[in-house]
RODO-2510 file (C-alpha; in nm, 4 decimals, decimal comma):
residues 606
     n   res          X          Y          Z
     1     m    -0,7121     0,5978    -0,8636
     2     s    -0,6973     0,3303    -0,5684
     3     t    -0,4820     0,0358    -0,6879
     4     a    -0,3603    -0,0579    -0,3285
     5     f    -0,4114    -0,4562    -0,3159
     6     f    -0,3939    -0,6568     0,0463
     7     q    -0,3457    -0,9593     0,0969
     8     d    -0,4383    -1,1974     0,3929
     9     d    -0,0713    -1,3124     0,4054
    10     d     0,1552    -1,0394     0,4046
    11     i     0,3966    -1,1081     0,6571
    12     f     0,6666    -0,8287     0,7080
    13     g     1,0092    -0,8739     0,7630
    14     k     1,0539    -0,6755     1,1082
    15     a     0,9748    -0,8003     1,4273
    16     y     0,9755    -0,4531     1,5718
    17     d     0,8822    -0,1554     1,3920
    18     a     0,8964     0,1959     1,5971
    19     r     0,7415     0,3763     1,3337
    20     l     0,4341     0,1529     1,3763
    21     v     0,4946     0,1888     1,7433
    22     g     0,4826     0,5336     1,7275
    23     r     0,1620     0,5042     1,5369
    24     l    -0,0273     0,2713     1,7825
    25     w     0,0660     0,4617     2,1198
    26     s    -0,1188     0,7422     1,9656
    27     f    -0,4204     0,5592     1,9862
    28     a    -0,3174     0,4697     2,3523
    29     w    -0,2107     0,7860     2,4457
    30     p    -0,5488     0,8915     2,5365
    31     y    -0,5503     0,6416     2,8061
    32     r    -0,2126     0,6683     2,9124
    33     r    -0,3467     0,7348     3,2983
    34     t    -0,4986     0,4099     3,2939
    35     i    -0,1947     0,2145     3,1459
    36     f     0,0639     0,3775     3,3748
    37     i    -0,1166     0,2972     3,6719
    38     a    -0,1007    -0,0789     3,4915
    39     t     0,2664    -0,0845     3,4906
    40     g     0,2781     0,0594     3,8506
    41     l     0,0670    -0,1964     3,9868
    42     a     0,2583    -0,4695     3,7572
    43     v     0,6212    -0,3657     3,9315
    44     a     0,4118    -0,3448     4,2798
    45     s     0,3157    -0,7281     4,2168
    46     v     0,6809    -0,8240     4,0786
    47     a     0,7985    -0,7279     4,4056
    48     a     0,5196    -0,8635     4,6001
    49     e     0,5807    -1,2468     4,4120
    50     l     0,9458    -1,2097     4,4545
    51     l     0,8849    -1,1532     4,8696
    52     p     0,7785    -1,4904     4,9278
    53     p     1,1352    -1,6642     4,8949
    54     y     1,2300    -1,4269     5,1724
    55     v     1,0004    -1,5031     5,4373
    56     t     1,1202    -1,8647     5,3387
    57     q     1,4493    -1,7632     5,4524
    58     v     1,3614    -1,5635     5,7160
    59     a     1,1306    -1,8536     5,9054
    60     i     1,4688    -2,1338     5,8127
    61     d     1,7242    -1,9521     5,9491
    62     r     1,5708    -1,7964     6,2494
    63     f     1,2650    -2,0377     6,3812
    64     i     1,2998    -2,3935     6,1565
    65     a     1,6615    -2,4342     6,1419
    66     p     1,8358    -2,1608     6,3237
    67     r     2,1951    -2,2051     6,4533
    68     g     2,2721    -2,0804     6,7968
    69     s     1,8953    -1,9431     6,8827
    70     a     1,7940    -1,8836     7,2547
    71     l     1,4464    -1,8880     7,1601
    72     s     1,2204    -2,1722     7,3229
    73     g     1,0437    -2,4319     7,0885
    74     q     0,7053    -2,2778     7,1572
    75     a     0,8398    -1,9183     7,0177
    76     r     1,0076    -2,0906     6,7004
    77     l     0,6477    -2,2359     6,6723
    78     n     0,4636    -1,8978     6,6911
    79     g     0,7900    -1,7365     6,4542
    80     v     0,6405    -1,9912     6,2176
    81     a     0,3193    -1,9615     6,2493
    82     l     0,4182    -1,5304     6,1492
    83     m     0,6543    -1,6645     5,8570
    84     a     0,3602    -1,8493     5,7861
    85     a     0,0625    -1,5921     5,7477
    86     l     0,3378    -1,3086     5,5923
    87     y     0,3917    -1,5757     5,3549
    88     l    -0,0071    -1,5956     5,2613
    89     l    -0,0238    -1,2284     5,3174
    90     v     0,2111    -1,1456     5,0047
    91     l     0,0942    -1,3784     4,8052
    92     c    -0,2523    -1,2550     4,8551
    93     l    -0,1328    -0,9157     4,7766
    94     g     0,0335    -0,9889     4,4699
    95     f    -0,2553    -1,1598     4,3505
    96     g    -0,4353    -0,8255     4,4229
    97     l    -0,1907    -0,6174     4,2473
    98     r    -0,1821    -0,8589     3,9340
    99     y    -0,5536    -0,8680     3,9344
   100     y    -0,6096    -0,5477     3,9340
   101     q    -0,3435    -0,4630     3,6718
   102     n    -0,4664    -0,7157     3,4184
   103     y    -0,8262    -0,5620     3,4699
   104     l    -0,6906    -0,2171     3,4089
   105     i    -0,4765    -0,2993     3,0901
   106     a    -0,7709    -0,4626     2,9534
   107     v    -0,9867    -0,1476     2,9914
   108     a    -0,7226     0,0338     2,8176
   109     g    -0,7257    -0,2106     2,5059
   110     q    -1,0283    -0,2559     2,5002
   111     h    -1,0903     0,1633     2,4797
   112     v    -0,7767     0,1385     2,2139
   113     m    -0,9112    -0,1512     2,0166
   114     f    -1,2640     0,0359     1,9919
   115     d    -1,1065     0,3607     1,8618
   116     l    -0,8926     0,1856     1,6357
   117     r    -1,1738    -0,0029     1,4996
   118     s    -1,3755     0,3318     1,4697
   119     k    -1,1616     0,5098     1,2901
   120     m    -1,0282     0,2689     1,0264
   121     f    -1,4361     0,2006     0,9677
   122     a    -1,4987     0,5755     0,9493
   123     h    -1,2103     0,5787     0,6709
   124     l    -1,3902     0,3105     0,5095
   125     q    -1,6763     0,4645     0,4661
   126     k    -1,4731     0,7586     0,3034
   127     l    -1,2757     0,6235     0,0267
   128     s    -1,4335     0,6174    -0,3442
   129     l    -1,5603     0,2667    -0,4821
   130     s    -1,2318     0,2380    -0,6733
   131     f    -1,0733     0,1526    -0,3511
   132     f    -1,3519    -0,1281    -0,3322
   133     d    -1,2932    -0,2695    -0,6835
   134     h    -0,9195    -0,3619    -0,5997
   135     n    -1,0044    -0,4929    -0,2620
   136     p    -1,2016    -0,8324    -0,1670
   137     v    -1,4477    -0,7733     0,1019
   138     g    -1,3415    -1,0392     0,3085
   139     r    -0,9880    -0,9134     0,3692
   140     l    -1,1249    -0,5833     0,4653
   141     i    -1,3083    -0,7644     0,7078
   142     t    -1,0190    -0,9362     0,7963
   143     r    -0,8418    -0,6131     0,8871
   144     i    -1,0888    -0,4674     1,0965
   145     t    -1,1540    -0,7910     1,3282
   146     n    -0,8962    -1,0065     1,3642
   147     d    -0,5766    -0,7810     1,2878
   148     i    -0,7371    -0,5323     1,5189
   149     d    -0,7668    -0,8424     1,7685
   150     a    -0,3966    -0,9086     1,6938
   151     i    -0,3386    -0,5404     1,8433
   152     n    -0,5489    -0,5896     2,1630
   153     e    -0,3094    -0,8801     2,2101
   154     l    -0,0256    -0,6606     2,2563
   155     f    -0,1660    -0,4251     2,4601
   156     t    -0,3290    -0,6466     2,7196
   157     s    -0,0658    -0,8913     2,7682
   158     g     0,2646    -0,7908     2,5955
   159     t     0,3611    -0,4248     2,6843
   160     v     0,2883    -0,4120     3,0733
   161     s     0,3532    -0,7663     3,0735
   162     l     0,7070    -0,7357     2,9319
   163     v     0,8087    -0,4327     3,1004
   164     a     0,6981    -0,6662     3,4425
   165     d     0,8961    -0,9258     3,2965
   166     i     1,2460    -0,7630     3,2513
   167     v     1,1716    -0,5500     3,5505
   168     t     1,1380    -0,9354     3,7259
   169     l     1,4723    -1,0350     3,5537
   170     f     1,6309    -0,7738     3,7106
   171     v     1,5379    -0,7428     3,9937
   172     i     1,6349    -1,1360     4,0518
   173     v     1,9611    -1,1294     3,9238
   174     i     2,0347    -0,8169     4,1588
   175     i     1,9226    -1,0098     4,4372
   176     l     2,0911    -1,3406     4,3753
   177     f     2,4339    -1,1534     4,3437
   178     v     2,3238    -1,0783     4,6708
   179     e     2,2714    -1,4127     4,8050
   180     s     2,5699    -1,5538     4,6926
   181     w     2,7929    -1,4090     4,4280
   182     l     2,9111    -1,7732     4,3785
   183     l     2,6036    -1,9301     4,2555
   184     a     2,4768    -1,6145     4,0771
   185     l     2,8261    -1,6565     3,8529
   186     v     2,6849    -2,0379     3,8085
   187     v     2,3516    -1,8745     3,7013
   188     c     2,5431    -1,6409     3,4309
   189     l     2,7421    -1,9622     3,3050
   190     i     2,3850    -2,1275     3,1968
   191     f     2,1870    -1,7974     3,0635
   192     p     2,4157    -1,7288     2,7574
   193     l     2,3449    -2,0840     2,6109
   194     l     1,9196    -2,0093     2,7098
   195     i     1,9314    -1,7167     2,4992
   196     g     2,0923    -1,8370     2,2045
   197     a     1,8731    -2,1623     2,2254
   198     t     1,5393    -1,9315     2,2665
   199     m     1,7097    -1,7001     1,9766
   200     v     1,7100    -2,0103     1,7542
   201     f     1,3506    -2,1862     1,8384
   202     q     1,2477    -1,7357     1,7847
   203     r     1,3484    -1,7722     1,4833
   204     l     1,2152    -2,1201     1,3789
   205     m     0,9050    -2,0495     1,5497
   206     r     0,8695    -1,7085     1,3235
   207     t     0,9347    -1,8989     0,9796
   208     s     0,6890    -2,1712     1,0768
   209     f     0,3974    -1,8844     1,2086
   210     r     0,4648    -1,6949     0,8874
   211     e     0,4021    -2,0548     0,6617
   212     m     0,1178    -2,1107     0,8379
   213     r    -0,1058    -1,7742     0,7517
   214     v    -0,0187    -1,8338     0,3893
   215     r    -0,1756    -2,1392     0,4172
   216     l    -0,4534    -2,1137     0,6082
   217     a    -0,4858    -1,7859     0,3879
   218     r    -0,5580    -2,0230     0,0907
   219     i    -0,8190    -2,2410     0,2974
   220     n    -0,9963    -1,9799     0,3105
   221     a    -1,0108    -1,8528    -0,0237
   222     n    -1,1075    -2,1736    -0,1015
   223     v    -1,4045    -2,2365     0,1706
   224     a    -1,5510    -1,8794     0,0643
   225     e    -1,5131    -1,9713    -0,3080
   226     n    -1,7104    -2,2939    -0,2645
   227     i    -1,9293    -2,1848    -0,0223
   228     t    -2,0256    -1,9042    -0,2849
   229     g    -2,0753    -2,0653    -0,5781
   230     t    -2,2182    -2,4050    -0,4149
   231     q    -2,4768    -2,3876    -0,6901
   232     v    -2,2244    -2,4477    -0,9507
   233     v    -2,0690    -2,7004    -0,7514
   234     q    -2,3656    -2,9157    -0,7186
   235     l    -2,4434    -2,8594    -1,0418
   236     f    -2,1491    -2,9665    -1,2563
   237     n    -2,0946    -3,2163    -0,9912
   238     r    -1,7606    -3,0778    -0,9070
   239     q    -1,8449    -3,1416    -0,5223
   240     r    -1,5181    -3,4681    -0,5469
   241     p    -1,2527    -3,2951    -0,7050
   242     n    -1,3099    -2,8983    -0,4996
   243     y    -1,2609    -3,1621    -0,2196
   244     g    -0,9477    -3,3054    -0,3356
   245     t    -0,8174    -2,9782    -0,3766
   246     f    -0,9435    -2,8520    -0,0277
   247     d    -0,8086    -3,1890     0,1656
   248     r    -0,4767    -3,0970    -0,0679
   249     l    -0,4474    -2,7559     0,1141
   250     n    -0,5859    -2,9254     0,4342
   251     d    -0,3238    -3,1626     0,4613
   252     d    -0,0571    -2,8930     0,3535
   253     y    -0,1474    -2,6535     0,6787
   254     r    -0,1516    -2,9668     0,9316
   255     v     0,1784    -3,0503     0,7768
   256     i     0,2993    -2,7211     0,8426
   257     s     0,1009    -2,7271     1,1693
   258     m     0,2447    -3,0196     1,2886
   259     r     0,5970    -2,8803     1,2666
   260     s     0,5002    -2,5233     1,4405
   261     l     0,3798    -2,7629     1,7223
   262     v     0,7168    -2,9443     1,6912
   263     f     0,8830    -2,6069     1,7864
   264     f     0,6513    -2,4838     2,0508
   265     a     0,6342    -2,8646     2,2058
   266     l     1,0393    -2,8590     2,2245
   267     f     1,1131    -2,4735     2,3465
   268     l     0,9283    -2,5130     2,7390
   269     p     1,0874    -2,8603     2,7940
   270     v     1,4224    -2,7156     2,6644
   271     v     1,4252    -2,4274     2,8651
   272     n     1,2591    -2,6584     3,1731
   273     l     1,5623    -2,8475     3,1220
   274     f     1,8278    -2,5407     3,1639
   275     a     1,6415    -2,4446     3,4477
   276     a     1,6990    -2,8278     3,5876
   277     i     2,0011    -2,7782     3,5522
   278     v     2,1205    -2,4731     3,6971
   279     q     1,8976    -2,6189     4,0303
   280     a     2,1297    -2,9029     4,0275
   281     l     2,4485    -2,6925     4,0107
   282     i     2,3256    -2,5163     4,2978
   283     l     2,2272    -2,7668     4,5013
   284     w     2,6142    -2,9165     4,4637
   285     v     2,7954    -2,5590     4,4863
   286     g     2,5282    -2,4043     4,7310
   287     g     2,4804    -2,7422     4,9815
   288     s     2,8365    -2,7872     4,9688
   289     q     2,9009    -2,4374     5,1128
   290     v     2,5916    -2,4852     5,3453
   291     l     2,7639    -2,8132     5,5064
   292     h     3,0998    -2,6797     5,5477
   293     l     3,1031    -2,3137     5,5168
   294     p     2,7679    -2,1739     5,6553
   295     s     2,8832    -1,8724     5,7459
   296     l     2,9295    -1,8276     5,3495
   297     l     2,5985    -1,9395     5,2813
   298     t     2,2615    -2,0362     5,5426
   299     l     2,0004    -2,3435     5,4390
   300     g     1,7519    -2,0794     5,3697
   301     a     1,9368    -1,8711     5,1446
   302     l     1,9703    -2,1612     5,0242
   303     v     1,6509    -2,2603     4,9610
   304     a     1,5645    -1,8952     4,8572
   305     f     1,8255    -1,8603     4,6338
   306     l     1,6472    -2,2485     4,4355
   307     q     1,2937    -2,0363     4,4467
   308     y     1,4164    -1,7108     4,2998
   309     v     1,6269    -1,9083     4,0234
   310     e     1,2500    -2,0839     3,9694
   311     r     1,1157    -1,7822     3,9025
   312     f     1,3869    -1,6526     3,6845
   313     f     1,2948    -1,8697     3,4206
   314     l     0,9552    -1,7808     3,4097
   315     p     0,9792    -1,4290     3,2635
   316     v     1,2017    -1,5980     2,9959
   317     r     0,9779    -1,8663     2,8986
   318     d     0,6982    -1,5573     2,8547
   319     l     0,9713    -1,3002     2,6622
   320     a     0,9507    -1,6227     2,3964
   321     d     0,5695    -1,5431     2,3829
   322     k     0,6057    -1,2005     2,3671
   323     y     0,7931    -1,1949     2,1083
   324     t     0,5565    -1,3698     1,8741
   325     v     0,3115    -1,1781     1,9836
   326     l     0,4882    -0,8753     1,9200
   327     q     0,5429    -0,9749     1,5841
   328     a     0,1942    -1,0537     1,4917
   329     a     0,0979    -0,7222     1,6118
   330     m     0,3679    -0,5603     1,4015
   331     a     0,2140    -0,7543     1,1143
   332     s    -0,1113    -0,6615     1,1692
   333     s    -0,0825    -0,2909     1,2286
   334     e     0,1291    -0,2828     0,9145
   335     r    -0,1747    -0,4024     0,7006
   336     i    -0,3918    -0,1726     0,9409
   337     f    -0,2189     0,1092     0,9074
   338     r    -0,1468     0,0665     0,4922
   339     v    -0,5278     0,0902     0,4510
   340     m    -0,5994     0,3991     0,6946
   341     d    -0,3138     0,5582     0,5070
   342     e    -0,5097     0,4580     0,1388
   343     p    -0,5981     0,8640     0,0556
   344     i    -0,9574     0,9749    -0,0091
   345     t    -0,9736     1,0334    -0,3457
   346     i    -1,3321     1,1721    -0,3801
   347     q    -1,3452     1,5285    -0,1155
   348     d    -1,5602     1,7839    -0,1027
   349     p    -1,4414     2,1307    -0,1679
   350     g    -1,3614     2,3899     0,0751
   351     r    -1,6602     2,6139     0,0246
   352     p    -1,9826     2,3054    -0,0706
   353     v    -2,2701     2,4959    -0,3066
   354     k    -2,5537     2,4366    -0,0549
   355     l    -2,8399     2,2431    -0,2403
   356     a    -3,1633     2,3257    -0,1120
   357     h    -3,4116     2,2601    -0,3598
   358     v    -3,3049     2,0503    -0,6873
   359     r    -3,4827     2,1004    -1,0147
   360     g    -3,3393     1,8177    -1,1980
   361     e    -3,1362     1,9402    -1,4437
   362     v    -2,8241     1,6931    -1,5462
   363     e    -2,5766     1,7985    -1,8116
   364     f    -2,2515     1,5785    -1,9391
   365     r    -2,0245     1,8005    -2,1096
   366     d    -1,7173     1,6559    -2,3118
   367     v    -1,6960     1,4376    -2,0118
   368     w    -1,4010     1,1166    -2,0233
   369     f    -1,3744     0,8486    -1,7842
   370     a    -1,1087     0,5439    -1,7142
   371     y    -1,1312     0,3316    -1,4223
   372     n    -0,7598     0,2188    -1,5606
   373     p    -0,5650     0,4976    -1,6896
   374     e    -0,5977     0,5596    -2,0320
   375     e    -0,8557     0,2570    -2,0774
   376     w    -1,1483     0,5080    -2,1198
   377     v    -1,4847     0,3915    -2,0659
   378     l    -1,6477     0,6648    -2,1510
   379     k    -1,4910     0,9233    -2,4514
   380     g    -1,6022     1,2505    -2,4846
   381     v    -2,0074     1,2277    -2,4203
   382     s    -2,2425     1,4959    -2,4055
   383     f    -2,6176     1,5386    -2,3463
   384     h    -2,8220     1,7550    -2,1286
   385     i    -3,1532     1,6538    -1,9678
   386     a    -3,4212     1,8494    -1,8515
   387     p    -3,5484     1,9171    -1,4897
   388     g    -3,8557     1,5944    -1,4691
   389     e    -3,7375     1,4414    -1,8377
   390     s    -3,6764     1,0455    -1,8518
   391     v    -3,4270     0,9545    -2,0410
   392     a    -3,3096     0,5499    -2,0912
   393     f    -2,9443     0,4839    -2,1914
   394     v    -2,9242     0,1641    -2,4268
   395     g    -2,5921    -0,0259    -2,5766
   396     a    -2,3816    -0,3435    -2,5786
   397     t    -2,2160    -0,4646    -2,2687
   398     g    -1,9329    -0,2221    -2,1941
   399     a    -2,0928     0,0745    -2,3703
   400     g    -2,0429     0,2668    -2,0174
   401     k    -2,3775     0,2934    -1,9155
   402     t    -2,3752     0,1494    -1,5688
   403     s    -2,0646     0,4294    -1,5872
   404     l    -2,2952     0,6946    -1,5882
   405     i    -2,5089     0,6291    -1,2369
   406     s    -2,2000     0,6079    -1,0369
   407     l    -2,0602     0,9195    -1,2305
   408     m    -2,4069     1,1357    -1,1249
   409     s    -2,3535     1,0713    -0,8267
   410     r    -1,9795     1,0938    -0,7627
   411     f    -1,8842     0,7900    -0,6643
   412     y    -1,5956     0,8246    -0,8806
   413     d    -1,4248     1,1504    -1,0555
   414     i    -1,4076     1,2172    -1,4256
   415     q    -1,0526     1,2910    -1,5768
   416     r    -1,1832     1,5591    -1,8488
   417     g    -1,5099     1,7117    -1,9233
   418     q    -1,7730     1,8601    -1,6367
   419     i    -2,0663     1,6803    -1,5306
   420     l    -2,3625     1,9796    -1,3969
   421     v    -2,6750     1,9253    -1,1697
   422     d    -2,8423     2,2389    -1,2264
   423     g    -2,5812     2,4564    -1,3544
   424     h    -2,3298     2,3480    -1,1101
   425     d    -2,0287     2,0832    -1,1343
   426     v    -2,0621     1,8101    -0,9455
   427     r    -1,7549     1,8295    -0,7643
   428     d    -1,8657     2,1582    -0,6501
   429     f    -2,1495     1,9988    -0,4096
   430     a    -2,0543     1,8211    -0,0939
   431     q    -2,1742     1,4297    -0,1453
   432     m    -2,3742     1,3639     0,1516
   433     d    -2,5804     1,6657    -0,0016
   434     l    -2,5438     1,5811    -0,3735
   435     r    -2,6487     1,2005    -0,3194
   436     r    -2,9769     1,3564    -0,0772
   437     h    -3,1015     1,4620    -0,3894
   438     i    -3,0564     1,1295    -0,5920
   439     g    -3,1628     0,8078    -0,5985
   440     a    -3,1243     0,4763    -0,6960
   441     v    -3,2541     0,1406    -0,7899
   442     l    -2,9855    -0,1037    -0,8870
   443     q    -3,0091    -0,4077    -1,0413
   444     d    -2,8787    -0,6258    -0,7725
   445     p    -3,1187    -0,4385    -0,4791
   446     f    -2,8974    -0,4757    -0,1649
   447     l    -3,1523    -0,6017     0,1416
   448     f    -2,9313    -0,5622     0,4809
   449     s    -2,9872    -0,7579     0,8092
   450     g    -3,2630    -0,6805     0,9915
   451     t    -3,7171    -0,5960     0,8834
   452     i    -3,9202    -0,4872     0,6256
   453     a    -3,9877    -0,1625     0,7479
   454     s    -3,6383    -0,1462     0,8259
   455     n    -3,4875    -0,1933     0,4723
   456     i    -3,7665     0,0576     0,2888
   457     r    -3,6297     0,3548     0,5490
   458     l    -3,2465     0,2265     0,5943
   459     h    -3,3209     0,3325     0,9854
   460     d    -3,3843     0,7035     0,8809
   461     t    -3,6114     0,7849     1,1575
   462     s    -3,7552     1,1199     0,9840
   463     i    -3,9485     0,8356     0,7915
   464     t    -4,2421     0,7622     0,9459
   465     d    -4,4627     0,3905     0,9752
   466     e    -4,6864     0,5278     0,7746
   467     q    -4,4901     0,7040     0,5212
   468     v    -4,2941     0,3245     0,4763
   469     r    -4,6602     0,1588     0,4366
   470     a    -4,7170     0,4300     0,1681
   471     a    -4,4308     0,3943    -0,0353
   472     a    -4,4649     0,0209    -0,0351
   473     r    -4,8600     0,0542    -0,1665
   474     y    -4,7510     0,3381    -0,4050
   475     v    -4,4655     0,0818    -0,5528
   476     n    -4,6957    -0,2523    -0,5841
   477     a    -4,5603    -0,4363    -0,2515
   478     a    -4,7298    -0,3924    -0,0151
   479     s    -4,9418    -0,6976    -0,1878
   480     f    -4,6674    -0,9504    -0,0673
   481     i    -4,5388    -0,7227     0,2317
   482     e    -4,9119    -0,7958     0,4069
   483     r    -4,8998    -1,1354     0,3506
   484     l    -4,5810    -1,2212     0,5572
   485     p    -4,6754    -1,3648     0,8807
   486     h    -4,5535    -1,0139     1,0997
   487     g    -4,6101    -0,7710     0,7882
   488     y    -4,3758    -0,4699     0,8159
   489     a    -4,1450    -0,6450     1,0996
   490     e    -4,0497    -0,9771     0,9107
   491     k    -3,7222    -1,0136     0,9665
   492     v    -3,4786    -1,0146     0,6578
   493     l    -3,2082    -1,1970     0,6137
   494     e    -2,8474    -1,1399     0,4614
   495     r    -2,8758    -1,0038     0,1728
   496     g    -3,2646    -1,0750     0,1765
   497     a    -3,2061    -1,4709     0,1771
   498     g    -3,5574    -1,6014     0,1087
   499     l    -3,7332    -1,3326    -0,1054
   500     s    -3,7785    -1,3585    -0,4353
   501     v    -3,5851    -1,1366    -0,7131
   502     g    -3,8900    -0,9465    -0,7803
   503     q    -3,9351    -0,9171    -0,4132
   504     k    -3,6171    -0,7285    -0,3680
   505     q    -3,6894    -0,5336    -0,6651
   506     l    -3,9575    -0,4133    -0,5180
   507     l    -3,8551    -0,3084    -0,2159
   508     s    -3,5207    -0,1144    -0,3506
   509     f    -3,8548     0,0623    -0,5231
   510     a    -4,0461     0,1603    -0,1992
   511     r    -3,6884     0,2778    -0,0724
   512     a    -3,6647     0,4913    -0,3139
   513     i    -3,9802     0,6401    -0,3361
   514     a    -3,9720     0,6831     0,0433
   515     f    -3,6710     0,8941     0,0640
   516     d    -3,8137     1,0768    -0,2626
   517     p    -3,5526     1,1705    -0,4557
   518     d    -3,5338     1,4473    -0,7415
   519     i    -3,3087     1,2736    -0,9252
   520     l    -3,3662     0,8998    -0,9794
   521     l    -3,1344     0,6378    -1,1530
   522     i    -3,2651     0,3011    -1,2464
   523     l    -3,1244     0,0073    -1,3647
   524     d    -3,3702    -0,2554    -1,4855
   525     e    -3,1474    -0,5646    -1,5366
   526     a    -3,3392    -0,7520    -1,2770
   527     t    -3,6661    -0,7783    -1,4596
   528     s    -3,5096    -1,0290    -1,6704
   529     s    -3,5445    -1,2917    -1,4326
   530     v    -3,8956    -1,2404    -1,3240
   531     d    -4,2095    -1,3895    -1,3597
   532     t    -4,4709    -1,1859    -1,5865
   533     e    -4,7005    -1,0915    -1,2738
   534     t    -4,4110    -0,9806    -1,0865
   535     e    -4,2512    -0,8042    -1,4195
   536     m    -4,6015    -0,6138    -1,4734
   537     l    -4,5752    -0,4944    -1,0978
   538     i    -4,2188    -0,4088    -1,1455
   539     q    -4,2814    -0,1641    -1,4768
   540     d    -4,6286    -0,0708    -1,2962
   541     a    -4,3709     0,0402    -1,0244
   542     m    -4,0824     0,2494    -1,2607
   543     r    -4,3824     0,4544    -1,4058
   544     k    -4,4859     0,5781    -1,0907
   545     l    -4,1173     0,6496    -0,9647
   546     t    -4,0246     0,8513    -1,3162
   547     h    -4,3223     1,0305    -1,3569
   548     g    -4,2472     1,4260    -1,2695
   549     r    -3,8899     1,3958    -1,1188
   550     t    -3,5914     1,4127    -1,3567
   551     s    -3,5227     1,0164    -1,4234
   552     v    -3,2301     0,8276    -1,5627
   553     i    -3,2757     0,4367    -1,6865
   554     i    -2,9759     0,2398    -1,7764
   555     a    -3,2228    -0,0477    -2,0197
   556     h    -3,0931    -0,3860    -2,0934
   557     r    -3,4484    -0,4612    -2,2284
   558     l    -3,5447    -0,2357    -2,4953
   559     s    -3,9150    -0,3212    -2,4587
   560     t    -3,9325    -0,1290    -2,1089
   561     i    -3,8238     0,2010    -2,2160
   562     r    -4,0722     0,2614    -2,5174
   563     d    -4,2420     0,5376    -2,3173
   564     v    -3,9706     0,7276    -2,2279
   565     d    -3,8788     1,1290    -2,3339
   566     r    -3,5931     1,0113    -2,4998
   567     i    -3,3888     0,7323    -2,5526
   568     i    -2,9257     0,7840    -2,6114
   569     v    -2,7314     0,5625    -2,7233
   570     l    -2,4049     0,4042    -2,6215
   571     h    -2,1465     0,2076    -2,8169
   572     k    -1,7957     0,1704    -2,6981
   573     g    -1,8172     0,4860    -2,4566
   574     k    -1,9884     0,7520    -2,7133
   575     i    -2,3105     0,8086    -2,8261
   576     v    -2,3760     0,7199    -3,1290
   577     e    -2,7717     0,8037    -3,1783
   578     e    -3,0300     1,0372    -3,0175
   579     g    -3,3934     0,9900    -3,0248
   580     s    -3,7326     0,8368    -2,8966
   581     h    -3,8143     0,4698    -3,0018
   582     e    -4,0278     0,5389    -3,2741
   583     a    -3,7803     0,7657    -3,4501
   584     l    -3,4916     0,5393    -3,3538
   585     l    -3,6135     0,2270    -3,5045
   586     e    -3,6977     0,4501    -3,8119
   587     r    -3,4000     0,5362    -3,8908
   588     n    -3,2479     0,1824    -3,8950
   589     g    -2,9370     0,2287    -3,7406
   590     y    -2,7250     0,0805    -3,4245
   591     y    -3,0893     0,0928    -3,2061
   592     a    -3,3196    -0,0674    -3,4584
   593     r    -3,0283    -0,3909    -3,4982
   594     l    -3,0482    -0,3283    -3,1066
   595     y    -3,4128    -0,4000    -3,1075
   596     q    -3,4540    -0,6364    -3,3921
   597     l    -3,1629    -0,9064    -3,2209
   598     q    -3,3337    -0,8482    -2,8935
   599     y    -3,6574    -0,9038    -3,0847
   600     a    -3,5254    -1,2105    -3,2515
   601     g    -3,4357    -1,3734    -2,9632
   602     l    -3,7448    -1,3051    -2,7590
   603     e    -3,9343    -1,4930    -3,0656
   604     r    -3,6670    -1,7625    -3,0744
   605     r    -3,7102    -1,8306    -2,7029
   606     v    -4,0783    -1,8008    -2,7499
***
């Protein structure tokens, strides 16, 4: 069984992991043509963006301040106009190339994100309930949203831009040495200092990034608990102490964020300072050459050199940002693939037994089951339920009653024994085929956002509107549905907010009838918190639901199971008694004591 537990604030040591990059590339491979075209356009845009300084150099040396030129004033003016037009044309070309490159890589990124999210969601749907027992829903939602967004960030502003920045640096270095090897050496003297400062800032920002995520995860957990438990907080007047706790967490996050802002605020000025120092040295050394050795360096070449140096520092700034993007993407990739690598423990057999029709015979043979190793919930449980028979399971909390529901539906696999449906082990059926014949009415009915009708049919188009209405009428739900402003088209909010417990229970009964299962599993706990009139409706619906089909009722209120065919009593994972309501009372055993305790409790409440 799964015991993996994923934290939102996991930050892993490597800023680059070739194994993770390889796995991410497998998702990008189907869109490699688009990515390669985008990369080519990025390189072309680099060339277009590096041409303007050269155009400036030509304009100055040939037309604005030529040495010994025979051109007339009008010819020089026309030349300047031509260079200005060429300068504008090159900039427009660079804009077009960069725009199309950004568009293509964004399209590829969206496709990769779509495929990754789809595959992850499909994998989550195949995992057993044991995985979700150990992993809070909020953290899994973070994996499929925020973490995948971080991957998209890597594709859209990381990979191709990184290639463009590296090409830009390489080409500019060559151009600088071609223009003036002496001035290029000046740049090279400062460059190691710039790299050292960048590495220091990267290390500081990485530490700050880790601390911010840890504290943000604490804030999210605190907010989620307080919003979920608002009723308890207000009932016990814990608003002020809880606010104090949140305020401390929030202040801690603010302090760390301010420290991070200091690093980010310092980095760009430091890079600009190095750029200014380099430009000042170039003006000094290069200006001296233009004045005293014009044959070695022209005025146009000096101006172009300064522009190239300015462009040289832009990729340096970008590369530092890309490091942060890469680090976030690697951490997100690790978390994503940890979920996707979680093994699917409940597998369909290679040749599943077909279930065209189910008679409804259920049998447990010496079943042993534990959620955690050696912590047995069921210990050698054996019983047989005939087709069409209604059987109730009772016992104290923790006796193993509710586990029977999950095991019959094969949400978990047992460690020992067999569970048979119509004489076949449930592990011999395809899961979807088995569950198609099993219906469940849970003690906490789950309603989805949508309409009343969509919650009854669960978007199964084979169930008609008339079948939806007939199911609602059959279980006594139509009376309250038809009083709603929009009837069956009434909007249902998240988890059925706005509907009473009894109304949600009746909708779950209607859902079960609409799908017409051969085997019905019912937990009756919801009837303990509804009014008398609604409880009568629910009890009537239960009688209708169980009539003519195999029914397994997990009973908490013993008064609700008097009419079942048989009652099985569980105690500490074992069957201790079995029989009808009257027979078990006459035996004066465990069931009789449970009934007397519950009946006495009811008398005291009355």
